[in-house]
SEDOLUM-313226 format. One record per residue (C-alpha): x negated, y, z negated; residue in three letters; residue number from 0. Coordinates in nm, 3 decimals, decimal comma. Layout:
// SEDOLUM-313226
site X: X Y: Y Z: Z r: ALA k: NUM
...
This chain:
// SEDOLUM-313226
site X: -0,289 Y: -1,402 Z: -0,631 r: MET k: 0
site X: 0,000 Y: -1,183 Z: -0,665 r: SER k: 1
site X: 0,334 Y: -1,282 Z: -0,575 r: SER k: 2
site X: 0,297 Y: -0,905 Z: -0,391 r: ALA k: 3
site X: -0,020 Y: -1,032 Z: -0,230 r: ARG k: 4
site X: 0,129 Y: -1,408 Z: -0,158 r: THR k: 5
site X: 0,444 Y: -1,242 Z: 0,026 r: ALA k: 6
site X: 0,216 Y: -1,017 Z: 0,173 r: GLU k: 7
site X: -0,006 Y: -1,329 Z: 0,359 r: ARG k: 8
site X: 0,300 Y: -1,523 Z: 0,422 r: LEU k: 9
site X: 0,463 Y: -1,254 Z: 0,618 r: GLY k: 10
site X: 0,100 Y: -1,234 Z: 0,827 r: ARG k: 11
site X: 0,133 Y: -1,589 Z: 0,897 r: ILE k: 12
site X: 0,459 Y: -1,579 Z: 1,002 r: LEU k: 13
site X: 0,404 Y: -1,311 Z: 1,237 r: ALA k: 14
site X: 0,064 Y: -1,441 Z: 1,341 r: MET k: 15
site X: 0,159 Y: -1,800 Z: 1,443 r: VAL k: 16
site X: 0,480 Y: -1,719 Z: 1,685 r: PRO k: 17
site X: 0,197 Y: -1,472 Z: 1,866 r: TRP k: 18
site X: -0,095 Y: -1,729 Z: 1,925 r: VAL k: 19
site X: 0,181 Y: -1,993 Z: 2,020 r: ILE k: 20
site X: 0,304 Y: -1,719 Z: 2,302 r: ALA k: 21
site X: -0,058 Y: -1,617 Z: 2,401 r: HIS k: 22
site X: -0,257 Y: -1,963 Z: 2,471 r: PRO k: 23
site X: -0,592 Y: -1,856 Z: 2,522 r: GLY k: 24
site X: -0,618 Y: -1,577 Z: 2,242 r: ALA k: 25
site X: -0,965 Y: -1,524 Z: 2,118 r: THR k: 26
site X: -1,040 Y: -1,439 Z: 1,727 r: VAL k: 27
site X: -1,101 Y: -1,073 Z: 1,820 r: ASP k: 28
site X: -0,784 Y: -1,024 Z: 1,975 r: GLU k: 29
site X: -0,570 Y: -1,191 Z: 1,662 r: VAL k: 30
site X: -0,837 Y: -1,027 Z: 1,383 r: CYS k: 31
site X: -0,769 Y: -0,685 Z: 1,576 r: ARG k: 32
site X: -0,380 Y: -0,729 Z: 1,605 r: ARG k: 33
site X: -0,331 Y: -0,899 Z: 1,269 r: PHE k: 34
site X: -0,590 Y: -0,674 Z: 1,078 r: HIS k: 35
site X: -0,762 Y: -1,000 Z: 0,986 r: TYR k: 36
site X: -1,150 Y: -1,056 Z: 0,905 r: ASP k: 37
site X: -1,292 Y: -1,368 Z: 1,033 r: ARG k: 38
site X: -1,277 Y: -1,563 Z: 0,689 r: ASN k: 39
site X: -0,942 Y: -1,418 Z: 0,648 r: GLU k: 40
site X: -0,823 Y: -1,584 Z: 0,927 r: LEU k: 41
site X: -0,970 Y: -1,930 Z: 0,859 r: VAL k: 42
site X: -0,833 Y: -1,932 Z: 0,504 r: GLY k: 43
site X: -0,483 Y: -1,899 Z: 0,697 r: ASP k: 44
site X: -0,529 Y: -2,161 Z: 0,943 r: LEU k: 45
site X: -0,646 Y: -2,402 Z: 0,701 r: ASN k: 46
site X: -0,343 Y: -2,329 Z: 0,530 r: LEU k: 47
site X: -0,124 Y: -2,377 Z: 0,836 r: VAL k: 48
site X: -0,308 Y: -2,699 Z: 0,937 r: PHE k: 49
site X: -0,115 Y: -2,863 Z: 0,619 r: VAL k: 50
site X: 0,227 Y: -2,713 Z: 0,693 r: CYS k: 51
site X: 0,482 Y: -2,920 Z: 0,884 r: GLY k: 52
site X: 0,805 Y: -3,088 Z: 0,922 r: LEU k: 53
site X: 0,923 Y: -3,319 Z: 0,621 r: PRO k: 54
site X: 0,750 Y: -3,651 Z: 0,618 r: GLY k: 55
site X: 0,402 Y: -3,432 Z: 0,649 r: TYR k: 56
site X: 0,276 Y: -3,735 Z: 0,804 r: GLY k: 57
site X: 0,013 Y: -3,683 Z: 1,089 r: PRO k: 58
site X: 0,275 Y: -3,630 Z: 1,366 r: GLY k: 59
site X: 0,491 Y: -3,389 Z: 1,151 r: ASP k: 60
site X: 0,212 Y: -3,141 Z: 1,030 r: LEU k: 61
site X: 0,059 Y: -2,854 Z: 1,315 r: MET k: 62
site X: -0,272 Y: -2,825 Z: 1,444 r: ASP k: 63
site X: -0,432 Y: -2,489 Z: 1,373 r: ALA k: 64
site X: -0,831 Y: -2,451 Z: 1,432 r: TYR k: 65
site X: -1,079 Y: -2,247 Z: 1,632 r: LEU k: 66
site X: -1,231 Y: -2,371 Z: 1,912 r: ASP k: 67
site X: -1,519 Y: -2,210 Z: 1,991 r: ASP k: 68
site X: -1,384 Y: -1,836 Z: 2,021 r: ASP k: 69
site X: -1,062 Y: -1,969 Z: 2,084 r: GLU k: 70
site X: -0,789 Y: -1,967 Z: 1,825 r: VAL k: 71
site X: -0,558 Y: -2,274 Z: 1,865 r: VAL k: 72
site X: -0,208 Y: -2,339 Z: 1,721 r: ILE k: 73
site X: -0,027 Y: -2,693 Z: 1,844 r: ALA k: 74
site X: 0,288 Y: -2,885 Z: 1,738 r: MET k: 75
site X: 0,459 Y: -2,598 Z: 1,587 r: ALA k: 76
site X: 0,766 Y: -2,508 Z: 1,874 r: ASP k: 77
site X: 0,979 Y: -2,483 Z: 1,550 r: TYR k: 78
site X: 0,753 Y: -2,160 Z: 1,496 r: PHE k: 79
site X: 0,738 Y: -2,066 Z: 1,892 r: ALA k: 80
site X: 0,991 Y: -1,760 Z: 1,799 r: ARG k: 81
site X: 0,910 Y: -1,490 Z: 1,561 r: PRO k: 82
site X: 1,122 Y: -1,521 Z: 1,236 r: VAL k: 83
site X: 1,469 Y: -1,317 Z: 1,277 r: ALA k: 84
site X: 1,526 Y: -1,009 Z: 1,037 r: LEU k: 85
site X: 1,764 Y: -1,016 Z: 0,787 r: SER k: 86
site X: 2,032 Y: -0,699 Z: 0,826 r: ALA k: 87
site X: 1,813 Y: -0,539 Z: 0,562 r: PRO k: 88
site X: 1,477 Y: -0,599 Z: 0,685 r: GLU k: 89
site X: 1,569 Y: -0,464 Z: 0,979 r: ALA k: 90
site X: 1,765 Y: -0,142 Z: 0,933 r: LEU k: 91
site X: 1,462 Y: -0,082 Z: 0,674 r: MET k: 92
site X: 1,230 Y: -0,130 Z: 0,956 r: LEU k: 93
site X: 1,473 Y: 0,106 Z: 1,162 r: LEU k: 94
site X: 1,439 Y: 0,382 Z: 0,906 r: ALA k: 95
site X: 1,059 Y: 0,368 Z: 0,907 r: GLY k: 96
site X: 1,015 Y: 0,376 Z: 1,284 r: GLY k: 97
site X: 1,272 Y: 0,674 Z: 1,280 r: MET k: 98
site X: 1,051 Y: 0,882 Z: 0,989 r: ALA k: 99
site X: 0,754 Y: 0,825 Z: 1,219 r: VAL k: 100
site X: 0,908 Y: 0,924 Z: 1,559 r: LEU k: 101
site X: 1,014 Y: 1,243 Z: 1,372 r: SER k: 102
site X: 0,658 Y: 1,339 Z: 1,236 r: ALA k: 103
site X: 0,584 Y: 1,384 Z: 1,632 r: GLY k: 104
site X: 0,247 Y: 1,164 Z: 1,650 r: THR k: 105
site X: 0,348 Y: 0,862 Z: 1,698 r: ALA k: 106
site X: 0,245 Y: 0,615 Z: 2,012 r: ASP k: 107
site X: 0,523 Y: 0,580 Z: 2,313 r: PRO k: 108
site X: 0,535 Y: 0,201 Z: 2,210 r: ALA k: 109
site X: 0,713 Y: 0,290 Z: 1,879 r: LEU k: 110
site X: 0,985 Y: 0,464 Z: 2,075 r: GLN k: 111
site X: 1,072 Y: 0,192 Z: 2,319 r: SER k: 112
site X: 1,051 Y: -0,046 Z: 1,994 r: ALA k: 113
site X: 1,317 Y: 0,148 Z: 1,786 r: VAL k: 114
site X: 1,510 Y: 0,184 Z: 2,053 r: ASP k: 115
site X: 1,542 Y: -0,180 Z: 2,127 r: LYS k: 116
site X: 1,604 Y: -0,206 Z: 1,731 r: LEU k: 117
site X: 1,868 Y: 0,051 Z: 1,767 r: THR k: 118
site X: 2,107 Y: -0,161 Z: 2,048 r: ARG k: 119
site X: 2,032 Y: -0,455 Z: 1,830 r: SER k: 120
site X: 2,119 Y: -0,363 Z: 1,453 r: VAL k: 121
site X: 2,350 Y: -0,061 Z: 1,541 r: LEU k: 122
site X: 2,632 Y: -0,141 Z: 1,821 r: PRO k: 123
site X: 2,697 Y: 0,235 Z: 1,798 r: ASP k: 124
site X: 2,409 Y: 0,428 Z: 1,677 r: PRO k: 125
site X: 2,617 Y: 0,735 Z: 1,744 r: GLY k: 126
site X: 2,761 Y: 0,725 Z: 1,405 r: VAL k: 127
site X: 2,504 Y: 0,720 Z: 1,193 r: ILE k: 128
site X: 2,311 Y: 1,029 Z: 1,078 r: ASP k: 129
site X: 1,968 Y: 0,956 Z: 0,966 r: VAL k: 130
site X: 1,868 Y: 1,273 Z: 0,751 r: ASP k: 131
site X: 1,493 Y: 1,216 Z: 0,628 r: LEU k: 132
site X: 1,471 Y: 1,566 Z: 0,448 r: GLY k: 133
site X: 1,273 Y: 1,848 Z: 0,480 r: PRO k: 134
site X: 0,883 Y: 1,790 Z: 0,526 r: GLU k: 135
site X: 0,677 Y: 1,930 Z: 0,244 r: PRO k: 136
site X: 0,572 Y: 2,298 Z: 0,379 r: GLY k: 137
site X: 0,175 Y: 2,235 Z: 0,467 r: PRO k: 138
site X: 0,212 Y: 1,879 Z: 0,612 r: LEU k: 139
site X: 0,209 Y: 2,025 Z: 1,002 r: ALA k: 140
site X: -0,083 Y: 2,242 Z: 0,900 r: MET k: 141
site X: -0,270 Y: 1,938 Z: 0,702 r: LEU k: 142
site X: -0,218 Y: 1,684 Z: 1,000 r: ARG k: 143
site X: -0,379 Y: 1,940 Z: 1,246 r: SER k: 144
site X: -0,689 Y: 2,020 Z: 1,010 r: ALA k: 145
site X: -0,715 Y: 1,613 Z: 1,004 r: ALA k: 146
site X: -0,730 Y: 1,606 Z: 1,376 r: ALA k: 147
site X: -0,956 Y: 1,887 Z: 1,428 r: GLU k: 148
site X: -1,180 Y: 1,844 Z: 1,132 r: GLY k: 149
site X: -1,097 Y: 2,165 Z: 0,969 r: SER k: 150
site X: -1,169 Y: 2,245 Z: 0,626 r: VAL k: 151
site X: -0,855 Y: 2,308 Z: 0,405 r: VAL k: 152
site X: -0,854 Y: 2,494 Z: 0,061 r: ALA k: 153
site X: -0,539 Y: 2,352 Z: -0,147 r: ILE k: 154
site X: -0,414 Y: 2,432 Z: -0,508 r: ASP k: 155
site X: -0,326 Y: 2,142 Z: -0,625 r: TYR k: 156
site X: -0,115 Y: 2,004 Z: -0,989 r: VAL k: 157
site X: -0,220 Y: 1,675 Z: -1,039 r: ALA k: 158
site X: 0,055 Y: 1,410 Z: -1,147 r: ILE k: 159
site X: -0,103 Y: 1,268 Z: -1,416 r: SER k: 160
site X: -0,195 Y: 1,552 Z: -1,635 r: THR k: 161
site X: -0,036 Y: 1,846 Z: -1,473 r: GLY k: 162
site X: -0,340 Y: 2,046 Z: -1,428 r: ALA k: 163
site X: -0,390 Y: 2,303 Z: -1,186 r: ALA k: 164
site X: -0,711 Y: 2,315 Z: -0,948 r: THR k: 165
site X: -0,824 Y: 2,481 Z: -0,632 r: THR k: 166
site X: -1,064 Y: 2,266 Z: -0,441 r: ARG k: 167
site X: -1,156 Y: 2,206 Z: -0,067 r: GLU k: 168
site X: -1,081 Y: 1,927 Z: 0,111 r: ILE k: 169
site X: -1,147 Y: 1,781 Z: 0,434 r: GLU k: 170
site X: -0,860 Y: 1,575 Z: 0,557 r: PRO k: 171
site X: -0,892 Y: 1,231 Z: 0,708 r: TRP k: 172
site X: -0,525 Y: 1,128 Z: 0,728 r: ALA k: 173
site X: -0,183 Y: 1,201 Z: 0,682 r: VAL k: 174
site X: 0,076 Y: 0,932 Z: 0,593 r: PHE k: 175
site X: 0,423 Y: 0,860 Z: 0,407 r: ALA k: 176
site X: 0,467 Y: 0,597 Z: 0,161 r: ALA k: 177
site X: 0,688 Y: 0,493 Z: -0,105 r: MET k: 178
site X: 0,895 Y: 0,799 Z: -0,017 r: GLY k: 179
site X: 0,658 Y: 1,071 Z: -0,029 r: ASN k: 180
site X: 0,378 Y: 1,237 Z: 0,209 r: TRP k: 181
site X: -0,007 Y: 1,186 Z: 0,140 r: TYR k: 182
site X: -0,330 Y: 1,323 Z: 0,285 r: VAL k: 183
site X: -0,618 Y: 1,127 Z: 0,233 r: SER k: 184
site X: -0,927 Y: 1,347 Z: 0,215 r: ALA k: 185
site X: -1,255 Y: 1,380 Z: 0,134 r: HIS k: 186
site X: -1,241 Y: 1,636 Z: -0,199 r: CYS k: 187
site X: -1,540 Y: 1,866 Z: -0,209 r: ARG k: 188
site X: -1,496 Y: 1,931 Z: -0,575 r: LEU k: 189
site X: -1,496 Y: 1,554 Z: -0,666 r: ALA k: 190
site X: -1,735 Y: 1,494 Z: -0,421 r: GLY k: 191
site X: -1,579 Y: 1,156 Z: -0,299 r: GLY k: 192
site X: -1,254 Y: 1,052 Z: -0,113 r: GLU k: 193
site X: -0,948 Y: 1,148 Z: -0,307 r: ARG k: 194
site X: -0,588 Y: 1,127 Z: -0,240 r: LEU k: 195
site X: -0,341 Y: 1,421 Z: -0,281 r: PHE k: 196
site X: 0,081 Y: 1,406 Z: -0,260 r: ARG k: 197
site X: 0,138 Y: 1,697 Z: -0,002 r: ILE k: 198
site X: 0,460 Y: 1,798 Z: -0,236 r: ASP k: 199
site X: 0,214 Y: 1,878 Z: -0,546 r: ARG k: 200
site X: 0,003 Y: 2,134 Z: -0,313 r: ILE k: 201
site X: 0,116 Y: 2,474 Z: -0,416 r: ARG k: 202
site X: -0,078 Y: 2,618 Z: -0,128 r: GLN k: 203
site X: -0,264 Y: 2,505 Z: 0,134 r: ALA k: 204
site X: -0,515 Y: 2,754 Z: 0,358 r: VAL k: 205
site X: -0,781 Y: 2,669 Z: 0,642 r: LEU k: 206
site X: -1,103 Y: 2,827 Z: 0,524 r: THR k: 207
site X: -1,246 Y: 2,841 Z: 0,923 r: GLY k: 208
site X: -1,536 Y: 2,619 Z: 0,793 r: ALA k: 209
site X: -1,509 Y: 2,252 Z: 0,996 r: HIS k: 210
site X: -1,633 Y: 1,919 Z: 0,913 r: PHE k: 211
site X: -1,738 Y: 1,610 Z: 1,131 r: THR k: 212
site X: -1,505 Y: 1,315 Z: 1,099 r: PRO k: 213
site X: -1,573 Y: 0,975 Z: 0,928 r: HIS k: 214
site X: -1,651 Y: 0,756 Z: 1,164 r: PRO k: 215
site X: -1,496 Y: 0,525 Z: 1,023 r: ALA k: 216
site X: -1,229 Y: 0,646 Z: 0,733 r: PRO k: 217
site X: -1,071 Y: 0,376 Z: 0,486 r: ALA k: 218
site X: -0,723 Y: 0,287 Z: 0,617 r: GLU k: 219
site X: -0,444 Y: 0,530 Z: 0,459 r: PRO k: 220
site X: -0,273 Y: 0,391 Z: 0,148 r: GLY k: 221
site X: -0,151 Y: 0,475 Z: -0,181 r: VAL k: 222
site X: -0,403 Y: 0,287 Z: -0,383 r: ARG k: 223
site X: -0,635 Y: 0,384 Z: -0,682 r: TYR k: 224
site X: -1,011 Y: 0,386 Z: -0,687 r: THR k: 225
site X: -1,180 Y: 0,362 Z: -1,057 r: PRO k: 226
site X: -1,431 Y: 0,609 Z: -1,151 r: GLY k: 227
site X: -1,708 Y: 0,590 Z: -1,378 r: ALA k: 228
site X: -1,555 Y: 0,849 Z: -1,648 r: GLU k: 229
site X: -1,186 Y: 0,660 Z: -1,621 r: ASP k: 230
site X: -1,047 Y: 0,531 Z: -1,962 r: ALA k: 231
site X: -1,063 Y: 0,166 Z: -1,928 r: VAL k: 232
site X: -0,813 Y: -0,062 Z: -2,139 r: VAL k: 233
site X: -0,703 Y: -0,457 Z: -2,176 r: ARG k: 234
site X: -0,339 Y: -0,520 Z: -2,227 r: ILE k: 235
site X: -0,196 Y: -0,804 Z: -2,314 r: ARG k: 236
site X: 0,142 Y: -0,855 Z: -2,114 r: LEU k: 237
site X: 0,470 Y: -1,070 Z: -2,224 r: ALA k: 238
site X: 0,598 Y: -1,272 Z: -1,934 r: PRO k: 239
site X: 0,889 Y: -0,996 Z: -1,877 r: GLU k: 240
site X: 0,631 Y: -0,742 Z: -1,837 r: ALA k: 241
site X: 0,419 Y: -0,940 Z: -1,564 r: SER k: 242
site X: 0,540 Y: -0,703 Z: -1,290 r: TRP k: 243
site X: 0,295 Y: -0,481 Z: -1,397 r: VAL k: 244
site X: 0,015 Y: -0,701 Z: -1,217 r: ALA k: 245
site X: 0,156 Y: -0,615 Z: -0,940 r: ASP k: 246
site X: 0,278 Y: -0,278 Z: -0,927 r: TYR k: 247
site X: -0,051 Y: -0,124 Z: -1,029 r: TYR k: 248
site X: -0,361 Y: -0,150 Z: -0,945 r: PRO k: 249
site X: -0,509 Y: -0,375 Z: -1,219 r: VAL k: 250
site X: -0,783 Y: -0,623 Z: -1,268 r: THR k: 251
site X: -0,653 Y: -0,970 Z: -1,333 r: LEU k: 252
site X: -0,806 Y: -1,139 Z: -1,659 r: VAL k: 253
site X: -0,613 Y: -1,399 Z: -1,762 r: SER k: 254
site X: -0,265 Y: -1,579 Z: -1,675 r: SER k: 255
site X: -0,040 Y: -1,802 Z: -1,813 r: GLY k: 256
site X: 0,268 Y: -1,945 Z: -1,964 r: ALA k: 257
site X: 0,247 Y: -1,719 Z: -2,294 r: ALA k: 258
site X: 0,159 Y: -1,407 Z: -2,083 r: GLY k: 259
site X: -0,088 Y: -1,183 Z: -1,864 r: THR k: 260
site X: -0,402 Y: -1,000 Z: -1,981 r: GLU k: 261
site X: -0,509 Y: -0,738 Z: -1,751 r: ILE k: 262
site X: -0,782 Y: -0,471 Z: -1,711 r: GLU k: 263
site X: -0,601 Y: -0,105 Z: -1,670 r: PHE k: 264
site X: -0,793 Y: 0,203 Z: -1,529 r: SER k: 265
site X: -0,669 Y: 0,548 Z: -1,565 r: ALA k: 266
site X: -0,858 Y: 0,905 Z: -1,502 r: SER k: 267
site X: -0,667 Y: 0,995 Z: -1,833 r: ASP k: 268
site X: -0,585 Y: 0,781 Z: -2,157 r: PRO k: 269
site X: -0,220 Y: 0,940 Z: -2,164 r: ALA k: 270
site X: -0,166 Y: 0,761 Z: -1,868 r: VAL k: 271
site X: -0,236 Y: 0,393 Z: -2,008 r: ALA k: 272
site X: -0,061 Y: 0,549 Z: -2,339 r: ALA k: 273
site X: 0,269 Y: 0,632 Z: -2,138 r: ARG k: 274
site X: 0,306 Y: 0,286 Z: -1,964 r: LEU k: 275
site X: 0,246 Y: 0,107 Z: -2,309 r: LEU k: 276
site X: 0,518 Y: 0,331 Z: -2,441 r: LEU k: 277
site X: 0,753 Y: 0,258 Z: -2,176 r: ARG k: 278
site X: 0,674 Y: -0,123 Z: -2,216 r: LEU k: 279
site X: 0,723 Y: -0,129 Z: -2,600 r: GLY k: 280
site X: 0,706 Y: -0,506 Z: -2,767 r: ARG k: 281
site X: 0,598 Y: -0,671 Z: -2,400 r: SER k: 282
site X: 0,294 Y: -0,519 Z: -2,421 r: ALA k: 283
site X: -0,017 Y: -0,491 Z: -2,660 r: GLU k: 284
site X: -0,319 Y: -0,273 Z: -2,634 r: LEU k: 285
site X: -0,607 Y: -0,502 Z: -2,729 r: LEU k: 286
site X: -0,959 Y: -0,400 Z: -2,905 r: ASP k: 287
site X: -1,245 Y: -0,240 Z: -2,677 r: GLY k: 288
site X: -1,293 Y: 0,017 Z: -2,415 r: GLY k: 289
site X: -1,152 Y: 0,290 Z: -2,463 r: ASP k: 290
site X: -0,811 Y: 0,163 Z: -2,689 r: ALA k: 291
site X: -0,909 Y: 0,432 Z: -2,946 r: ALA k: 292
site X: -0,838 Y: 0,690 Z: -2,731 r: ALA k: 293
site X: -0,541 Y: 0,550 Z: -2,579 r: VAL k: 294
site X: -0,389 Y: 0,492 Z: -2,963 r: ARG k: 295
site X: -0,428 Y: 0,862 Z: -3,004 r: VAL k: 296
site X: -0,253 Y: 0,969 Z: -2,706 r: GLN k: 297
site X: -0,007 Y: 0,685 Z: -2,787 r: LEU k: 298
site X: 0,066 Y: 0,792 Z: -3,138 r: THR k: 299
site X: 0,098 Y: 1,143 Z: -3,037 r: GLY k: 300
site X: 0,382 Y: 1,043 Z: -2,740 r: LEU k: 301
site X: 0,574 Y: 0,896 Z: -3,022 r: ARG k: 302
site X: 0,570 Y: 1,160 Z: -3,276 r: GLU k: 303
site X: 0,653 Y: 1,408 Z: -3,008 r: SER k: 304
site X: 0,965 Y: 1,172 Z: -2,935 r: ILE k: 305
site X: 1,035 Y: 1,153 Z: -3,309 r: LEU k: 306
site X: 1,017 Y: 1,538 Z: -3,323 r: ALA k: 307
site X: 1,265 Y: 1,573 Z: -3,048 r: ARG k: 308
site X: 1,504 Y: 1,313 Z: -3,120 r: TYR k: 309
site X: 1,446 Y: 1,262 Z: -3,504 r: GLY k: 310
């Protein structure tokens, strides 16, 4: 499991345990719904909690964590009865995120209450701080309305990876912010499947007047990459100092050891893999097989362009 996924799992456990202790009789469905578990994931985390406790680690030092029919039980864990306190950076980051969602005008009223409480706790004089979230991308409000009303939108979009401009019709599912940018997840009629579009890359957006039936269970919004059948796929061996790539990019981990990490990297264009390899330099090795030949052509072209410019 990658370090990022481990941190995410630990954070969820540290949030789940105090809540279950504070809500005796909580059911499996309640815990799964509140903390976005499926049943197998919940059982796995309860098994992990079961072998945790205070130093000594004898029977009287470990926590009890198990399912009793449909009830989630966590006992002998008084030291986890209160949620873990946020550090100052964590609290400020959470506050800024809450303010950003509130500014979009689509937040649940409970969020306003939570932001008010956090503001009083973190900022003794909140009036001295002015948070400038910057202007919203032009079509943001229209895309949000289109997603809510099931309206088809025609967009002129410039791809991040290639710079190519295309005109396509999309059926917006959700509009969300991540990593400093606004995105819309949608069914793209041109591609014939789900796609993610960065809103600041949309040059123009126009309602077509057509409507669609919203997906009954759209994927949870998030910045992710779904490999396609025509993607360039290569294997890359990473030196230890470049192992962060396996956490930062959506890759398939082939092997990992003290000598380095081998990954399978997919991209819609060989140039994407070539740019990554150029950035990593001697910390990465492109292995034979797959689309390595096409990536090497792109990599050679990039190196020649740099030499021609800086000679």
